Each structure stands twice: as C-alpha cells, then as structure tokens.
C-alpha positions as CSV (number, residue, x, y, z in Angstrom):
1,M,151.8,22.4,-103.7
2,S,148.8,20.7,-102.1
3,A,145.2,21.6,-103.1
4,E,144.2,23.1,-99.8
5,V,147.4,25.3,-99.7
6,L,147.0,26.4,-103.3
7,I,143.3,27.2,-102.8
8,N,144.2,29.2,-99.6
9,E,146.9,31.1,-101.4
10,L,144.7,32.0,-104.4
11,Q,141.7,33.0,-102.2
12,T,143.8,35.2,-100.0
13,R,146.2,36.7,-102.5
14,G,144.1,36.5,-105.7
15,I,145.3,35.7,-109.2
16,R,146.3,37.7,-112.3
17,L,144.8,36.5,-115.6
18,V,146.7,36.6,-118.9
19,D,143.3,36.1,-120.6
20,P,140.6,37.8,-118.4
21,K,137.8,36.5,-120.7
22,A,138.7,32.8,-120.0
23,G,135.7,30.9,-118.7
24,H,132.4,32.7,-117.7
25,E,132.3,36.3,-116.6
26,S,133.9,37.4,-113.4
27,R,131.6,39.3,-111.0
28,R,132.1,43.0,-110.1
29,G,130.1,44.6,-107.2
30,G,127.0,43.1,-105.7
31,A,126.5,40.7,-102.8
32,G,128.3,37.4,-102.3
33,P,131.7,36.5,-103.9
34,T,132.2,39.8,-105.9
35,D,135.3,40.8,-107.8
36,H,135.9,37.0,-108.1
37,K,136.1,34.4,-110.9
38,A,135.3,30.7,-110.6
39,V,138.2,28.4,-111.2
40,T,138.5,24.6,-110.8
41,I,141.6,23.1,-109.0
42,D,142.0,19.4,-108.8
43,G,138.3,18.9,-109.5
44,V,137.2,21.5,-106.8
45,T,135.6,24.7,-108.1
46,V,136.4,27.8,-106.0
47,M,135.9,31.5,-106.2
48,V,139.2,33.4,-106.5
49,P,139.6,37.2,-106.4
50,V,140.7,38.7,-109.7
51,H,139.6,42.4,-109.5
52,T,140.9,43.3,-106.0
53,A,143.9,45.3,-104.9
54,P,145.7,42.1,-103.6
55,A,144.9,40.3,-106.9
56,F,146.6,43.1,-108.9
57,E,149.8,42.5,-107.0
58,S,149.5,38.7,-106.7
59,P,152.5,36.6,-107.5
60,Y,150.2,34.1,-109.1
61,V,149.4,34.3,-112.8
62,A,147.0,32.1,-114.8
63,G,148.2,31.6,-118.4
64,A,145.9,31.5,-121.4
65,P,143.8,28.3,-121.6
66,D,145.0,25.5,-123.9
67,K,142.7,23.6,-126.3
68,D,141.4,21.5,-123.4
69,G,140.6,24.6,-121.3
70,Q,143.5,24.1,-118.9
71,S,145.6,27.1,-117.7
72,D,149.0,26.8,-116.1
73,V,149.4,28.7,-112.8
74,L,152.7,30.4,-112.5
75,K,154.4,31.8,-109.4
76,D,157.4,34.0,-109.9
77,G,157.6,32.6,-113.4
78,G,157.6,28.9,-112.4
79,R,154.7,26.5,-113.0
80,I,153.1,25.2,-109.8
81,G,149.9,23.6,-111.1
82,S,147.0,24.1,-113.4
83,I,143.4,25.3,-113.3
84,S,140.4,25.4,-115.6
85,F,137.3,27.6,-115.8
86,P,133.6,26.6,-115.8
87,G,132.0,27.5,-119.0
88,R,129.3,30.2,-119.5
89,P,125.9,28.8,-118.5
90,K,123.3,28.5,-121.2
91,F,120.6,30.2,-119.2
92,Y,122.7,33.5,-119.4
93,D,121.6,33.7,-123.1
94,L,117.9,34.0,-122.2
95,T,115.6,36.9,-121.2
96,T,112.2,37.2,-119.6
97,A,109.2,38.2,-121.5
98,D,109.6,41.8,-120.4
99,G,113.2,41.9,-121.7
100,I,115.3,41.3,-118.5
101,P,118.3,39.1,-119.0
102,Y,118.2,36.1,-116.8
103,Q,121.7,36.9,-115.7
104,H,120.3,40.1,-114.0
105,I,118.0,37.9,-111.9
106,A,120.3,35.1,-110.8
107,T,123.9,34.1,-111.5
108,L,126.1,31.0,-111.5
109,H,128.3,30.7,-108.4
110,G,131.0,28.0,-108.3
111,R,130.2,25.2,-110.7
112,D,126.5,24.2,-110.1
113,V,124.9,26.8,-107.8
114,L,122.3,29.4,-108.8
115,A,122.5,32.4,-106.6
116,T,120.5,35.7,-106.3
117,T,120.0,38.7,-104.1
118,V,116.3,39.0,-104.0
119,L,116.3,42.6,-102.7
120,Q,119.3,44.5,-104.1
121,T,118.8,47.2,-101.5
122,C,119.3,47.4,-97.7
123,I,118.0,49.7,-95.0
124,R,121.6,50.3,-93.9
125,Y,123.5,50.6,-97.2
126,Q,123.0,54.3,-97.8
127,S,124.0,55.4,-94.3
128,R,127.7,55.9,-93.6
129,T,127.0,55.4,-89.9
130,K,125.2,52.1,-90.4
131,T,126.5,50.4,-93.5
132,C,128.6,47.2,-93.4
133,Q,132.0,48.5,-94.5
134,F,132.7,45.4,-96.7
135,C,129.4,45.5,-98.5
136,A,129.0,46.2,-102.3
137,I,125.3,45.3,-102.6
138,G,124.5,48.5,-104.4
139,Q,127.3,48.5,-106.9
140,S,125.9,46.0,-109.4
141,L,122.5,47.7,-109.2
142,A,124.0,51.1,-109.9
143,A,125.9,49.6,-112.8
144,G,122.7,48.2,-114.4
145,R,123.8,44.6,-114.0
146,T,120.8,43.6,-111.9
147,I,117.4,44.8,-110.8
148,A,116.3,46.0,-107.4
149,H,113.6,43.4,-106.6
150,K,113.5,40.0,-108.3
151,T,109.8,38.9,-108.2
152,P,108.8,35.3,-107.2
153,G,107.8,34.7,-110.8
154,Q,111.1,35.8,-112.2
155,L,113.0,33.7,-109.8
156,A,111.0,30.6,-110.6
157,E,111.4,31.1,-114.3
158,V,115.2,31.5,-114.1
159,A,115.6,28.6,-111.6
160,E,113.6,26.2,-113.9
161,A,115.8,27.2,-116.9
162,A,119.0,26.9,-115.0
163,V,118.2,23.4,-113.8
164,R,117.0,22.3,-117.2
165,L,119.7,23.8,-119.3
166,D,122.8,23.7,-117.0
167,G,122.2,21.0,-114.4
168,I,122.1,23.4,-111.5
169,K,122.1,21.4,-108.2
170,H,121.0,23.9,-105.6
171,M,120.1,27.5,-105.1
172,V,121.0,30.3,-102.7
173,L,118.7,33.3,-102.0
174,T,120.1,36.2,-100.0
175,T,118.8,39.7,-99.6
176,G,119.5,43.1,-98.4
177,T,117.7,43.8,-95.1
178,P,114.3,45.5,-95.6
179,K,112.3,47.5,-93.1
180,G,110.2,45.4,-90.7
181,P,110.8,42.9,-87.9
182,D,110.9,39.8,-90.3
183,R,114.3,41.2,-91.6
184,G,113.9,39.6,-95.0
185,A,112.2,36.3,-94.0
186,A,108.9,37.3,-95.6
187,V,110.4,37.9,-99.0
188,M,112.1,34.5,-98.7
189,V,108.8,32.8,-98.0
190,D,107.2,34.3,-101.1
191,S,110.2,33.6,-103.3
192,V,110.8,30.0,-102.3
193,K,107.1,29.1,-102.7
194,A,107.2,30.2,-106.3
195,I,110.5,28.4,-107.0
196,K,109.4,25.1,-105.5
197,A,106.2,25.3,-107.5
198,A,108.2,25.5,-110.7
199,V,111.2,23.2,-110.1
200,D,112.4,20.6,-107.6
201,I,115.7,22.1,-106.4
202,P,117.1,22.4,-102.8
203,V,117.1,26.1,-101.7
204,Q,119.0,27.9,-99.0
205,A,117.5,31.2,-97.7
206,Q,119.7,33.8,-96.1
207,C,118.5,36.7,-94.0
208,E,119.2,38.4,-90.6
209,P,117.6,36.7,-87.6
210,P,113.9,37.6,-87.7
211,E,112.5,39.3,-84.6
212,D,110.0,36.5,-84.1
213,N,111.3,33.0,-84.4
214,I,107.9,31.9,-85.9
215,W,109.5,32.9,-89.2
216,H,111.7,29.9,-89.1
217,E,108.6,27.6,-89.3
218,R,107.1,29.8,-92.0
219,M,110.3,29.5,-94.1
220,K,110.5,25.8,-93.6
221,A,106.8,25.4,-94.6
222,A,107.4,27.5,-97.7
223,G,110.0,24.9,-98.9
224,V,113.3,26.4,-97.5
225,D,115.7,23.5,-97.1
226,A,118.6,25.3,-95.4
227,L,118.9,28.6,-93.6
228,G,121.8,31.0,-93.4
229,M,122.0,33.8,-90.8
230,H,125.4,35.4,-91.1
231,L,127.5,36.8,-88.3
232,E,130.3,38.0,-90.5
233,A,132.4,38.9,-87.4
234,V,132.2,37.3,-84.0
235,S,133.7,39.8,-81.5
236,P,131.3,42.6,-80.4
237,E,134.0,45.3,-80.8
238,V,134.8,44.1,-84.4
239,R,131.1,43.9,-85.3
240,E,130.4,47.5,-84.0
241,R,133.4,48.9,-85.9
242,I,132.9,47.0,-89.2
243,M,129.1,46.8,-89.4
244,P,127.7,49.3,-86.9
245,G,124.1,49.0,-88.1
246,K,124.0,45.2,-88.3
247,A,125.7,45.0,-84.9
248,Q,122.5,46.4,-83.4
249,V,121.2,42.9,-83.9
250,G,123.4,41.5,-81.1
251,L,125.1,38.1,-80.7
252,D,122.5,37.1,-78.1
253,K,119.8,37.5,-80.7
254,Y,121.7,35.5,-83.3
255,F,122.3,32.6,-80.9
256,D,118.7,32.7,-79.8
257,S,117.7,32.4,-83.5
258,F,120.2,29.7,-84.2
259,E,118.9,27.6,-81.3
260,A,115.3,28.1,-82.5
261,A,116.1,27.3,-86.1
262,V,118.2,24.1,-85.7
263,P,115.3,21.9,-84.5
264,I,113.2,23.1,-87.5
265,F,115.7,22.7,-90.2
266,G,118.0,20.0,-88.7
267,R,121.6,19.9,-87.5
268,G,123.9,21.2,-90.2
269,Q,121.1,22.7,-92.2
270,V,121.5,26.1,-90.4
271,S,124.8,27.9,-91.1
272,T,126.5,31.2,-90.6
273,Y,129.1,33.0,-92.7
274,I,132.2,34.3,-90.8
275,L,134.7,36.6,-92.6
276,A,138.2,35.9,-91.3
277,G,140.5,38.9,-91.4
278,L,138.3,41.7,-90.2
279,G,139.9,41.8,-86.8
280,D,138.7,38.7,-85.0
281,T,141.5,36.6,-83.6
282,V,142.0,32.9,-84.5
283,E,141.0,32.0,-81.0
284,A,137.8,34.1,-81.1
285,I,136.7,32.5,-84.4
286,L,137.4,29.0,-83.2
287,E,135.7,29.5,-79.9
288,T,132.6,30.9,-81.5
289,S,132.7,28.1,-84.1
290,R,132.9,25.5,-81.2
291,R,129.7,27.1,-79.7
292,L,127.9,27.0,-83.1
293,I,128.8,23.4,-83.7
294,E,127.5,22.4,-80.3
295,I,124.1,23.9,-81.3
296,G,124.2,22.3,-84.7
297,V,125.1,25.4,-86.8
298,Y,127.7,25.0,-89.6
299,P,130.4,27.8,-89.3
300,F,131.4,28.6,-92.8
301,V,134.6,30.6,-92.4
302,V,135.9,32.4,-95.5
303,P,138.8,34.8,-96.0
304,F,137.8,38.4,-96.2
305,V,138.3,39.9,-99.6
306,P,138.6,43.7,-99.9
307,V,136.2,44.9,-102.6
308,S,136.8,48.0,-104.7
309,G,134.6,50.9,-103.9
310,T,133.9,50.0,-100.3
311,P,135.3,51.6,-97.2
312,L,137.5,48.5,-96.7
313,E,138.9,48.4,-100.2
314,S,142.4,48.9,-98.8
315,H,142.0,46.6,-95.8
316,P,144.5,43.7,-96.1
317,A,143.3,40.2,-96.9
318,P,144.2,37.6,-94.3
319,S,147.4,35.7,-94.8
320,T,147.4,32.1,-95.9
321,G,148.9,31.1,-92.5
322,F,146.1,32.9,-90.6
323,M,143.5,31.0,-92.6
324,D,145.3,27.7,-92.2
325,A,145.4,28.2,-88.4
326,I,141.6,28.5,-88.5
327,L,140.6,26.0,-91.1
328,R,142.8,23.1,-90.1
329,P,141.4,22.8,-86.5
330,L,137.9,23.9,-87.6
331,S,137.7,21.1,-90.1
332,K,138.4,18.6,-87.4
333,M,135.8,20.2,-85.1
334,V,133.2,20.2,-87.9
335,I,133.8,16.5,-88.7
336,E,133.7,15.5,-85.0
337,G,130.4,17.5,-84.7
338,G,128.8,15.6,-87.6
339,L,128.3,18.8,-89.7
340,K,130.1,18.0,-93.0
341,A,129.7,20.4,-95.9
342,E,128.6,17.6,-98.2
343,D,125.6,16.9,-96.0
344,I,124.2,20.4,-96.3
345,K,121.2,20.3,-98.6
346,A,121.8,23.7,-100.2
347,G,123.8,26.9,-99.8
348,C,127.2,28.4,-99.3
349,G,128.5,25.7,-97.0
350,R,127.5,22.9,-99.5
351,C,129.0,24.9,-102.4
352,G,132.2,25.6,-100.5
353,A,133.6,27.7,-103.3
354,C,134.5,30.8,-101.1
355,S,136.6,28.8,-98.7
356,A,139.0,25.9,-98.5
357,L,137.1,24.5,-95.5
358,S,135.5,21.7,-97.4
359,V,138.8,20.6,-98.8
360,Y,140.3,20.5,-95.3
361,E,137.3,18.4,-94.2
362,K,138.1,15.8,-96.8
363,L,141.6,15.6,-95.6
364,Q,140.3,14.8,-92.1
365,V,138.4,11.8,-93.2
366,K,141.1,10.2,-95.4
C-alpha cells in the first residue's frame, strides 16, 4: 500500500492500538488534532485518530512496538506496513515557577511543531445556537489539562525550552474568538512579541478575519511569519448549518481579508483550513481552493474527524476515496500555483500532519 493511500486510510478510519501508551500521549479534547496520536509512516509524521468512534471500529491495528520502536500495522490480521511513534518531548517534564506544567501551556503536534491555544475559551462555545458543532475547545479546559489564558511570558518560556530541549522547528498559535472587532488578532500580537523576544522560531498565528485589515500589518510587525484564517467549510449552507455563529463572518469578509493579508505576509504564507466531510462537495472544495490559490492562499484540506462529546461525534468521517478525489487534483493545483507546503514558514500547512496533502504534493514533483 502506497504511503499516501495508507495515510489517507488511517486518517479517515483511524487505528486501534494494542499498546495505547506507545509514543507520547494522545490528545483528548481541545482545539486542533484532538483524539489523535502522532505516528510516523515512511518518514512522514501524521496525526491519526485513536479515540474516535470510527477508530474504535477501524480494521487497522497497530501492534506493540519492538525494541527499535517500530509497530506492525495489521488489516484484517495481515501485515500491511509499519509505523513508529515520536517520543515524549523533554519539555513536558518541566513546570513554570508558579507550578503550571509546560504541557498545559503548549503541546507537541506532529514531530517538531509546538502548538497552543492562547485563549481556551470562545464567545460562541457555550451557545447551542452559535457554537461550531465540531469544536471541542472547552473539553481539555474542563478536564484540567490546560489553562484558560496562556500569558505572553508563559508562551515565551515554554517556546524557548521546547526549541532548546527538543529541537522544535516552528510554532502554531491559535485561539478561541474573544469579544471585540480584532477577533483574536490583538492577543496574537502580544503573544508573538514575547515569543520572538525569547527565541528565534517561525510562528504562525491563527484567528478569524479581523474587522479592520490593519491588524494584518500589526501582526506582521509583531513577528508573525505566517497567518491562518480558517474557513472550515466552503459552502454558505454548510457553514450556516455546521457553525452558525462563525458563519456570520461571511465568505466575502474572509476573501477580503485574504486579499489584504497576502501582500503583507507573502504568497503561500497565508493559509486556510478546510474540513472535508462536513457536507461540501468535492467540486465545491476544489473550486474554492482554486480561487484561494489564485489569491496566494494555501488551502489546507484535511479529513473531518468526529470528536467525542461534540454535536458531530456521530457524524461519519469522509471516505478514503472522497479524500483522494480532492487531494490528488488539489496537490497539482497547489504545485502549479507555486504554493508548496514545504515553502510555508510555519503552521499547519508546513507541518502537514493532519492531511496527506503534502505527501500528494511530493508525488507531483517526482
């Protein structure tokens, strides 16, 4: 089985673990790739669901690691390949002066990415009529695995340690949306200023499009290297159904913000996250991606993963065929548009662990 097919299969169907403690901890709840575990396949580290409903019924099973850290992957009892697990990062063993574990402030994503949700709250999360139905941002906070607001000083301290001890290559800052027209840009400015004063590391900031595009210049001046503004879904009717609050910031505003941000950050340094499997068609995702690429925005398309405890916990994950029908032509479009994942300075697109897109890109240039 080829690497891109296996990655697609594991990311859409999940994997059952004979030894759940293999490698560093899996993530439950929170923002980003939750209910996942990082695994390495043919030298590529990806996030694979392990705590989701599809994963519990997955035909794929990872055996216990051998002495070299390799685990056989079985399907219906037959071996189809092997995987390994990144080790536990050293910075996880540290705490701040006031006793907060570093892991509660930022976590390892993929193999060499430090990620954090600066504000672990959102103006829409507590409202049934406004919340994004896939979101689990409050779960890790409620479980005591993180804190509500990571201060600039805390973020700088953990970033410095992660780079020094574990060779972290870039950092991702996302946030729940606060009150106010900046929609999270202001907290990104304060956070990145402190991080850049402590350690030289590329940083991607992620927030909703600020009402005033002047915030793009302010984030760039603060040291933000790449910007993520995430559509999640591309069709108005899907956006209104799946994320009724966030859909009030319409597609026109997103594209206005994309067009303003690209000249500031550069082509390929602005990206958006698209969750395939929420109801958008293959054609809708590819057409929106084509429009984004023309502007200079990298469309990072990932398979939707149903997360336990959310309204969409029973929503089916997309099929491998559905993802292949998107990622194969999309990778060609991205390459032809000059927006390769490996050229992104920091962030989800550069990490690539939540999608097989970057693997498809490499197939295009062989």
